[in-house]
GUZA-176593 format. One record per residue (C-alpha): residue in one letter; x, y, z. Coordinates in Angstrom, 1 decimal. Layout:
N
a/X/Y/Z
...
***
This chain:
539
m/0.0/0.0/0.0
k/2.8/2.4/0.8
l/4.5/1.7/-2.5
k/1.2/2.4/-4.3
a/0.4/5.6/-2.4
n/3.8/7.3/-2.4
p/5.9/7.5/-5.6
a/8.9/8.6/-3.5
t/8.7/5.4/-1.4
l/8.5/3.3/-4.6
y/11.6/5.1/-6.1
g/13.5/4.5/-2.8
a/12.5/0.9/-2.8
k/13.7/0.3/-6.3
e/17.0/2.1/-5.5
f/17.4/-0.1/-2.4
y/16.8/-3.4/-4.3
r/18.9/-2.4/-7.3
s/22.1/-3.6/-5.5
r/20.5/-6.1/-3.1
p/19.3/-9.3/-4.9
v/19.1/-11.3/-1.8
e/16.8/-8.8/-0.1
f/14.7/-8.5/-3.2
i/14.1/-12.2/-3.5
n/13.4/-12.6/0.2
h/10.9/-9.7/0.3
w/9.0/-10.1/-3.0
a/9.7/-13.3/-4.9
i/7.4/-16.4/-4.6
t/8.1/-20.1/-5.4
y/5.9/-23.0/-6.2
d/6.0/-26.6/-5.0
p/3.0/-28.8/-6.0
r/4.0/-31.4/-3.4
l/2.6/-29.0/-0.8
a/-0.8/-28.9/-2.3
s/-2.1/-31.9/-0.3
g/-0.9/-30.5/3.0
e/-1.4/-27.5/5.3
l/0.8/-25.1/3.3
p/-0.2/-23.6/0.0
a/1.7/-24.7/-3.2
k/2.8/-21.1/-3.7
l/4.9/-19.6/-1.0
p/7.1/-16.6/-0.4
f/10.6/-17.4/-1.6
i/12.6/-17.1/1.7
l/16.1/-18.1/0.9
f/17.9/-20.3/3.3
r/21.6/-19.6/4.0
r/23.2/-21.6/1.2
q/20.7/-20.3/-1.3
a/21.5/-16.8/-0.3
d/25.2/-17.7/-0.7
l/24.4/-18.8/-4.3
v/22.9/-15.4/-5.1
t/26.1/-13.8/-3.8
f/28.1/-16.2/-5.9
l/26.2/-15.3/-9.0
l/26.7/-11.6/-8.4
a/30.5/-12.2/-7.8
c/30.7/-14.0/-11.1
l/29.1/-11.1/-12.8
h/31.3/-8.5/-11.2
g/34.4/-10.5/-11.9
e/33.3/-11.5/-15.4
e/34.2/-15.2/-14.8
n/32.4/-18.4/-15.4
g/30.7/-20.2/-12.6
l/29.6/-23.8/-12.0
v/27.0/-25.0/-9.5
e/27.5/-28.7/-8.5
k/24.3/-29.6/-6.8
c/22.4/-32.4/-5.2
r/18.8/-32.8/-6.3
d/16.0/-30.7/-4.8
a/18.3/-27.9/-3.6
g/16.2/-25.2/-5.3
a/19.3/-24.0/-7.3
t/17.3/-23.5/-10.5
w/14.7/-21.5/-8.7
v/17.4/-19.3/-7.2
c/18.9/-18.6/-10.6
c/15.5/-17.8/-12.1
a/14.8/-15.3/-9.3
f/18.3/-13.8/-9.8
s/17.5/-13.5/-13.6
v/14.3/-11.7/-12.9
w/16.2/-9.3/-10.6
l/18.6/-8.5/-13.4
w/15.7/-8.1/-15.8
l/14.2/-5.5/-13.5
f/17.2/-3.5/-12.3
w/20.0/-3.8/-14.8
p/19.2/-1.7/-17.9
g/20.0/-3.5/-21.1
a/20.9/-6.8/-19.4
a/20.6/-9.8/-21.8
v/20.2/-13.0/-19.8
g/20.3/-16.4/-21.6
w/18.9/-19.7/-20.5
g/19.4/-23.1/-22.0
s/18.7/-26.8/-21.3
r/19.0/-30.1/-23.2
k/15.4/-30.2/-24.3
e/13.0/-27.4/-25.4
q/10.2/-28.4/-23.0
l/12.6/-28.1/-20.1
v/13.3/-24.5/-21.1
d/9.7/-23.5/-21.6
r/6.3/-25.2/-21.6
i/3.4/-22.8/-20.9
g/1.7/-23.7/-17.6
d/4.4/-26.2/-16.6
a/6.3/-25.0/-13.5
d/9.0/-27.6/-14.1
s/10.1/-25.5/-17.1
i/12.5/-22.7/-16.5
f/10.5/-19.9/-18.1
e/7.3/-20.8/-16.3
k/9.2/-20.5/-13.0
m/10.2/-16.9/-14.0
r/6.6/-16.1/-15.0
i/5.4/-17.3/-11.6
i/7.9/-14.9/-10.0
v/7.0/-12.0/-12.2
r/3.2/-12.5/-11.7
g/3.7/-12.6/-8.0
l/5.5/-9.2/-7.8
p/3.6/-6.1/-6.8
r/2.5/-4.3/-9.9
q/4.5/-1.3/-8.8
f/7.6/-3.3/-9.6
w/6.5/-4.2/-13.1
p/8.3/-2.2/-15.8
a/6.5/0.8/-17.3
g/4.4/-0.4/-20.3
f/4.9/-4.0/-19.4
s/2.2/-6.4/-20.7
p/2.3/-10.1/-19.8
v/0.7/-10.9/-23.1
d/3.2/-8.9/-25.2
h/6.3/-9.1/-23.2
m/6.2/-12.5/-21.4
t/5.9/-14.9/-24.4
y/7.3/-18.3/-25.2
m/11.0/-18.5/-24.2
r/11.2/-14.7/-23.9
l/10.8/-12.0/-21.3
i/11.2/-8.3/-22.4
n/11.4/-5.3/-20.2
p/10.0/-2.4/-22.3
e/11.2/0.2/-19.8
n/15.0/-0.6/-19.7
d/15.5/-2.9/-22.7
a/16.6/-5.9/-20.6
s/15.6/-9.4/-21.8
i/15.7/-13.0/-20.8
t/15.6/-15.5/-23.7
g/15.8/-19.3/-24.0
e/17.4/-21.9/-26.2
a/17.6/-25.7/-26.2
g/20.0/-28.5/-27.2
d/22.5/-27.7/-29.9
n/21.0/-24.2/-30.4
i/22.3/-23.0/-27.1
g/24.6/-20.0/-27.6
r/23.3/-19.3/-31.1
g/21.0/-16.4/-30.1
g/23.5/-13.6/-29.8
r/25.6/-12.0/-27.1
k/24.5/-12.2/-23.4
l/25.5/-10.6/-20.1
i/25.2/-13.9/-18.4
y/24.1/-17.4/-19.7
f/22.6/-20.1/-17.5
k/23.0/-23.8/-18.6
d/20.6/-25.9/-16.6
e/21.5/-29.6/-16.1
s/24.6/-29.1/-18.2
a/26.2/-32.4/-17.3
h/23.4/-34.2/-19.3
y/23.9/-32.5/-22.7
e/24.2/-34.8/-25.7
r/26.8/-32.7/-27.6
p/28.3/-30.3/-25.0
e/31.4/-29.4/-27.0
k/29.3/-28.0/-29.8
i/27.5/-25.8/-27.3
e/30.8/-24.7/-25.7
a/32.0/-23.5/-29.1
a/28.9/-21.4/-29.7
l/28.9/-19.9/-26.2
a/32.6/-19.1/-26.0
d/32.3/-15.7/-27.8
n/28.8/-14.8/-26.8
t/29.1/-14.3/-23.1
r/31.8/-13.6/-20.5
v/29.8/-15.2/-17.7
q/28.6/-18.7/-18.2
i/26.9/-20.5/-15.3
d/26.6/-24.3/-15.5
i/24.0/-25.7/-13.1
s/23.8/-29.5/-12.7
s/23.6/-32.7/-10.7
v/26.5/-34.9/-11.6
n/26.5/-37.4/-14.4
g/29.7/-39.5/-14.5
l/33.4/-38.8/-15.2
g/35.0/-37.2/-18.2
n/32.2/-35.1/-19.6
v/32.6/-31.3/-20.1
f/30.8/-30.5/-16.9
h/33.1/-32.8/-14.9
r/36.2/-31.6/-16.6
r/35.3/-28.0/-16.0
r/34.5/-28.7/-12.3
e/37.9/-30.5/-11.9
a/39.8/-27.7/-13.4
g/37.9/-25.0/-11.5
s/38.4/-23.3/-8.2
d/36.1/-23.8/-5.3
w/34.5/-20.5/-4.3
q/35.2/-19.5/-0.7
g/33.2/-16.3/-0.6
g/34.2/-12.8/-1.7
p/35.6/-12.1/-5.2
v/35.9/-14.9/-7.7
t/39.2/-16.4/-8.8
k/40.4/-14.8/-12.0
g/41.1/-17.0/-15.0
k/39.2/-20.0/-13.5
t/35.8/-21.5/-13.5
n/34.5/-20.8/-10.0
v/32.7/-23.7/-8.4
f/29.8/-23.5/-6.0
v/29.0/-26.7/-4.2
f/25.4/-27.3/-3.0
d/25.4/-30.4/-0.7
w/22.3/-32.1/0.7
r/23.5/-31.1/4.2
d/23.1/-27.5/3.2
h/19.4/-27.9/3.0
p/17.8/-27.0/6.4
g/14.9/-29.5/5.8
k/17.2/-32.5/5.4
d/19.0/-34.3/8.2
q/20.7/-37.7/8.7
a/17.3/-39.4/9.2
w/16.1/-38.0/5.9
y/19.4/-39.2/4.2
d/19.2/-42.7/5.8
a/15.5/-43.1/4.7
r/16.2/-41.9/1.2
r/19.2/-44.2/0.9
g/17.3/-47.2/2.3
k/14.6/-46.8/-0.3
a/17.2/-46.5/-3.1
q/18.9/-49.6/-1.9
a/15.6/-51.5/-1.7
d/14.7/-50.3/-5.3
g/18.1/-51.3/-6.7
l/18.9/-47.6/-7.5
m/21.9/-46.9/-5.4
h/23.8/-45.6/-8.4
v/21.1/-43.0/-8.9
f/21.1/-42.1/-5.2
a/24.9/-41.7/-5.3
q/24.8/-39.4/-8.2
e/21.8/-37.2/-7.3
v/22.2/-37.1/-3.5
d/25.9/-37.8/-2.8
r/27.1/-36.0/-5.9
n/29.3/-39.0/-6.7
y/30.7/-38.6/-10.2
a/32.0/-42.2/-10.2
a/28.7/-43.8/-9.1
a/28.0/-45.2/-12.6
v/31.7/-46.1/-13.2
d/32.8/-49.7/-13.1
n/35.7/-51.0/-11.1
v/36.0/-48.1/-8.6
i/38.5/-49.4/-6.1
i/37.0/-47.7/-3.0
p/33.2/-47.4/-3.2
a/31.9/-44.1/-2.0
e/29.6/-45.7/0.6
w/32.6/-47.2/2.3
v/34.3/-43.8/2.5
k/31.0/-42.3/3.9
a/31.0/-45.0/6.6
a/34.5/-44.1/7.7
i/33.5/-40.5/8.5
d/33.7/-40.3/12.3
a/34.2/-44.0/12.6
h/36.1/-43.6/15.8
v/33.1/-41.9/17.3
k/30.6/-44.5/16.0
l/32.7/-47.4/17.1
g/34.2/-45.9/20.3
f/37.9/-46.1/19.8
d/40.5/-43.3/20.3
d/43.7/-42.1/18.6
t/46.3/-44.2/20.5
g/49.2/-45.1/18.3
m/52.1/-43.5/16.4
w/52.0/-40.3/14.5
m/52.5/-40.8/10.8
a/52.7/-38.2/7.9
a/52.8/-38.4/4.1
l/53.8/-35.9/1.5
d/52.6/-36.2/-2.1
v/54.8/-33.8/-4.1
a/53.3/-31.8/-7.0
d/54.5/-32.9/-10.3
e/53.7/-30.4/-13.1
g/50.9/-28.3/-14.6
g/48.0/-27.7/-12.2
d/49.2/-30.4/-9.8
r/49.3/-29.6/-6.1
n/51.3/-30.8/-3.0
a/49.4/-32.7/-0.4
l/50.3/-33.4/3.2
s/48.3/-35.7/5.5
k/48.9/-36.8/9.1
r/47.3/-39.4/11.3
k/47.6/-40.6/14.8
g/46.8/-44.3/15.2
v/44.2/-44.9/12.5
i/42.5/-41.5/12.8
l/43.3/-39.0/10.1
k/44.2/-35.8/11.9
s/45.2/-33.3/9.3
l/44.9/-32.7/5.6
e/46.2/-29.8/3.5
e/47.3/-29.0/0.0
w/49.1/-26.1/-1.7
g/50.5/-25.1/-5.0
e/54.2/-24.4/-4.3
r/56.4/-25.5/-7.2
d/59.7/-25.3/-5.4
t/60.5/-28.7/-3.9
g/62.8/-27.2/-1.2
e/60.0/-24.9/0.0
t/57.5/-27.8/-0.1
t/59.9/-29.9/2.0
r/60.4/-27.2/4.6
r/56.6/-26.7/4.9
a/56.1/-30.5/5.4
v/58.9/-30.7/7.9
d/57.5/-27.7/9.8
g/54.1/-29.3/9.8
c/55.5/-32.3/11.6
a/57.3/-30.3/14.3
g/56.2/-30.6/17.9
l/54.5/-34.0/17.5
g/57.3/-36.1/19.0
e/58.4/-39.2/17.0
i/56.8/-39.1/13.6
d/57.4/-40.9/10.3
l/57.1/-38.7/7.2
q/56.8/-40.7/4.0
y/57.3/-38.8/0.8
d/56.9/-39.5/-2.9
s/60.5/-39.9/-4.1
v/59.9/-40.3/-7.8
g/60.5/-37.4/-10.3
v/60.5/-34.0/-8.7
g/60.0/-35.7/-5.3
a/63.7/-36.7/-5.4
g/64.4/-33.1/-4.4
v/62.9/-33.8/-0.9
k/65.9/-35.9/-0.1
a/68.4/-33.2/-1.0
e/66.5/-30.6/1.0
a/66.2/-32.9/4.0
n/70.0/-33.6/3.9
r/70.6/-29.8/3.9
l/68.2/-29.3/6.9
a/69.9/-32.0/8.8
d/73.4/-30.6/8.0
e/72.2/-27.3/9.5
n/70.6/-29.0/12.5
l/67.2/-27.8/11.4
l/65.2/-31.1/11.4
p/62.8/-31.5/14.3
p/63.8/-34.1/16.9
g/62.1/-37.5/16.3
l/61.3/-36.9/12.6
f/62.1/-39.9/10.3
l/61.8/-39.5/6.5
t/61.0/-42.5/4.4
p/61.1/-42.4/0.5
w/58.1/-44.0/-1.2
s/58.0/-45.1/-4.8
a/54.6/-46.0/-6.3
g/56.2/-47.9/-9.2
a/58.4/-50.1/-6.9
a/58.0/-53.8/-6.7
v/55.4/-55.2/-4.3
l/56.4/-56.0/-0.7
w/56.1/-59.5/0.7
p/55.9/-60.9/-2.9
d/55.6/-64.6/-1.8
q/52.9/-64.0/0.7
h/49.3/-64.5/-0.1
v/47.0/-61.5/-0.7
e/45.0/-62.7/2.3
p/47.7/-64.1/4.7
n/45.3/-66.5/6.3
d/43.9/-67.8/3.1
r/46.3/-69.9/1.0
q/43.7/-70.1/-1.8
t/44.3/-66.4/-2.6
p/47.0/-65.5/-5.1
l/50.5/-64.4/-4.1
n/51.2/-60.7/-3.9
k/53.6/-60.8/-6.8
d/50.9/-62.4/-9.0
f/48.1/-60.1/-7.9
y/49.6/-56.6/-7.8
a/51.5/-54.9/-10.6
n/53.4/-52.6/-8.3
l/53.5/-51.0/-4.9
k/50.9/-48.4/-5.9
a/48.3/-51.2/-6.6
q/49.2/-53.0/-3.4
a/48.9/-49.8/-1.3
w/45.6/-48.7/-2.8
w/44.2/-52.3/-2.3
q/45.3/-52.3/1.3
l/43.6/-48.9/1.9
r/40.5/-50.4/0.2
r/40.6/-53.2/2.8
r/40.7/-50.7/5.6
f/37.6/-48.9/4.3
e/35.8/-52.3/3.7
r/36.6/-53.5/7.3
t/35.4/-50.1/8.7
w/32.2/-50.3/6.7
r/31.6/-53.9/7.9
a/32.4/-52.9/11.5
i/29.7/-50.2/11.4
n/27.1/-52.2/9.4
d/27.5/-55.8/10.4
p/27.0/-56.5/14.2
g/28.6/-59.9/13.8
f/31.8/-58.7/12.3
t/34.9/-58.9/14.5
w/37.3/-56.0/14.2
a/40.3/-54.4/15.7
p/40.9/-50.6/15.7
e/44.3/-50.9/14.1
d/42.7/-52.5/11.0
l/40.2/-49.6/10.4
i/40.3/-46.0/9.3
s/38.5/-42.9/10.6
l/38.0/-39.6/8.8
p/36.8/-36.9/11.3
s/33.9/-34.8/10.0
t/35.8/-31.7/11.0
l/38.6/-32.3/8.6
p/39.2/-29.4/6.1
l/39.0/-30.6/2.5
l/37.0/-33.7/3.6
r/34.5/-33.4/0.8
q/37.4/-33.2/-1.8
l/39.1/-36.2/-0.2
e/35.8/-38.2/-0.4
k/35.6/-37.6/-4.1
e/39.3/-38.3/-4.7
l/39.2/-41.6/-2.8
s/36.4/-42.9/-5.0
q/37.9/-41.7/-8.3
p/40.6/-44.3/-9.1
t/39.5/-47.4/-11.0
t/41.2/-50.8/-11.5
r/42.1/-52.9/-14.5
r/44.4/-55.9/-15.3
d/47.7/-55.8/-17.1
g/48.9/-58.4/-19.6
r/49.9/-60.7/-16.8
m/46.5/-60.3/-15.1
r/47.9/-58.2/-12.3
l/46.0/-55.4/-10.6
v/46.7/-51.9/-12.0
i/45.4/-48.7/-10.5
d/44.2/-45.9/-12.8
k/44.2/-42.9/-10.5
a/43.0/-40.3/-13.0
p/40.4/-41.7/-15.5
p/39.8/-39.5/-18.6
g/38.6/-36.0/-17.6
t/39.9/-36.2/-14.0
r/43.0/-34.8/-12.3
s/45.5/-36.4/-10.1
p/44.0/-37.2/-6.6
n/46.8/-35.7/-4.6
l/45.0/-35.7/-1.2
a/44.0/-39.4/-1.7
d/47.6/-40.2/-2.8
s/48.9/-38.8/0.5
v/46.3/-40.8/2.5
v/47.3/-44.0/0.7
m/50.9/-43.3/1.8
v/50.1/-42.3/5.3
y/48.3/-45.6/6.0
w/51.0/-47.7/4.3
p/52.8/-49.8/7.0
v/56.0/-47.8/7.3
e/57.4/-50.4/9.8
t/58.4/-52.5/6.8
l/60.5/-49.7/5.3
r/62.5/-48.8/8.4
p/65.8/-49.8/6.9
l/65.5/-46.8/4.7
r/64.7/-44.2/7.4
i/66.9/-41.4/8.7
s/68.1/-42.9/11.9
p/68.7/-41.2/15.3
a/72.4/-41.8/14.8
a/72.3/-39.9/11.5
l/70.5/-37.1/13.2
a/73.1/-37.0/15.9
a/75.8/-36.9/13.2
a/73.9/-34.0/11.6
r/73.9/-32.0/14.8
s/77.7/-32.4/15.0
r/77.8/-31.1/11.3
t/78.7/-34.6/10.0
p/77.3/-34.8/6.5
l/73.9/-36.7/6.5
r/73.1/-39.4/4.1
f/70.0/-41.6/4.0
g/71.1/-44.9/5.6
r/70.1/-47.8/7.8
g/67.5/-47.1/10.4
r/67.1/-48.0/14.0
***
């Protein structure tokens, strides 16, 4: 009523909302959910953004201001498309001349009159629900809100739609939204069309396997942490089911149980857990085993007794990153990665990260550029700069298997010998980590399973980078070489090296067997007396 009665109030409101999309959506937008029609709530409700939805609006605005592409990796039923539709209407109202593009794989998903599942009908619902005072001067729904087109006659802004291979053919756009873009039939053709037509492309999708354009862009992108976007990168916004205030562990367990009963666990893993590898064969560590290991020490009631261990995966080249993990007993305590290219600096950072923990083994990737770790460790020891109690152990993924004449299952002589089952140490180490996750899953899910804490693994839910680690652990696949031995493919097509997971593989490898290669206390004592240090026999 105040907006209608007082033009000055209306002008002030429009100026207020011109730079505040979150407030505009919260105050004036509506949404529609037909599932509510049979209950106490109406199907049409005020669109009150919950926290992560508001973050998404801020992310979209940051992409616009930074003129960088964005990618929204989402679980199902997060409301991400509704949020982007409301943001588009805000641009249409308040950004003169803004040209917004929308596309999806099928035309009926972009627009079907009267169908709120289509993108443009969502925007019509929002526009019709606005106070008429916010409608543009001269706006007529019949003339300006037609099939796959919204026109603002007052400021020349527009929202237009395209479908399938025609996406990107309709001219230049301020911003272009691609809905469910992981599911396009010929995505490369669309990319070629869009590349010169917009500086801000927003891919919105649930996941759909490895190696497609959406997955490759997500892997090469930079996770948005709030604030300005990262320049020169696709900025990634993750919308997890846990971000939805209406979904808790009980909801997840019930949904998972139904999917399991229906034989649709792969669909559940993709659409709820955002597991890219859900439909991929021969994944070495299933995602559900990794999920079970989160807070396993809490679920099963064991603590962190045992030695400290650390592992450093050294960045190789290109976009590769260093990764350092630390555990105490079988509980992973720390996880970090960084992009430093200088091996000496990487070594010093890893050594410093192990200081103050007492006796600790640090295994490091000694192949290729990792060989520089040995040289820098020698220098630090020569200058009496290694922390007391630190032992460094080289680790070579391509080395021969350990215990070659033992059986894969030591208590089962029917299983093959290690030398016949594994192609190299990498395969042996990944398989042993798989066994840890499997035993942990069974300990949690099978009341009759007998277990010992030292055979399990626990990933605290408070770990930084936990979600990235979950994804990386379930990325590698297996195959057989010409001699039918197990080979690990860590980076299937379209993926990048799982550096965090590599460091975790190393940190859970039984370093006791490698002690003859460790830097011994005697060598440390020699270093303190300025005697040149060399890697030699251990204690």
